[in-house]
C-alpha positions in Angstrom: 111.1 103.2 132.8 110.8 106.7 131.3 113.7 106.0 129.0 112.1 102.8 127.7 108.8 104.6 127.2 110.5 107.4 125.2 112.3 104.8 123.1 109.0 103.0 122.4 107.3 106.2 121.4 110.2 107.1 119.0 110.0 103.6 117.5 106.3 103.8 117.1 106.6 107.2 115.3 109.3 105.9 113.1 107.3 102.9 112.1 104.1 105.0 111.5 106.1 107.3 109.3 107.5 104.3 107.3 104.0 102.9 107.0 102.7 106.2 105.7 105.5 106.4 103.2 104.8 102.9 101.9 101.0 103.7 101.7 101.9 106.7 99.5 104.1 104.6 97.2 101.5 101.8 96.9 98.8 104.3 96.1 100.9 105.9 93.4 101.7 102.5 91.9 98.2 101.2 92.0 96.7 104.4 90.6 99.2 104.2 87.7 98.4 100.5 87.1 94.6 100.9 87.3 94.4 104.0 85.2 92.7 103.4 81.9 91.9 99.7 82.7 88.1 100.4 82.2 87.2 98.8 85.5 83.6 99.2 86.7 82.8 100.2 90.3 81.9 96.6 91.0 85.3 95.5 89.6 87.1 97.9 91.9 85.0 96.8 94.9 86.0 93.1 94.2 89.6 94.2 93.7 89.8 95.9 97.0 88.1 93.1 98.8 90.4 90.6 97.3 93.5 92.7 98.1 92.4 93.0 101.7 91.8 89.3 102.1 95.2 88.5 100.5 96.9 90.9 102.9 95.2 89.3 105.9 96.2 85.8 104.8 99.8 86.7 104.1 100.2 88.6 107.4 98.7 85.7 109.3 101.2 83.3 107.9 104.2 85.5 108.5 106.9 84.0 110.8 106.9 85.2 114.3 103.4 86.6 114.2 102.3 87.5 117.7 99.1 89.4 117.0 95.7 87.6 117.1 94.1 87.2 113.7 91.5 89.9 114.4 94.3 92.4 115.0 95.9 91.6 111.6 92.5 91.9 109.9 91.9 95.3 111.4 95.4 96.5 110.5 95.1 95.2 106.9 91.6 96.7 106.5 92.9 100.1 107.7 95.9 100.1 105.5 94.0 99.0 102.4 91.3 101.6 103.1 93.9 104.3 103.2 95.5 103.1 100.0 92.1 102.8 98.3 91.2 106.3 99.3 94.4 107.7 97.8 94.1 105.6 94.7 90.5 106.6 94.0 91.3 110.3 94.6 94.1 110.1 92.1 92.0 108.2 89.6 89.1 110.7 89.9 91.5 113.6 89.5 92.7 112.4 86.1 
């Protein structure tokens, strides 16, 4: 039992690290893409809302999904919020 728990903890840490790396890459790409587009704050709000809804929809249709829809929605909202924070920080720094 302890061995299984240790394996699960290692796996969770590995997956969290991979998610963090992907969030960094996404934020970098989105900041580069959005820079100089002349988008208003309202445009950006709509962009992030649409991106979140798209992520929720795609995740919910993925094969083998075992999480309830609310769990997918929360995860997608958290990830998009983290990407958004990083993108906006990069855009404001330029």
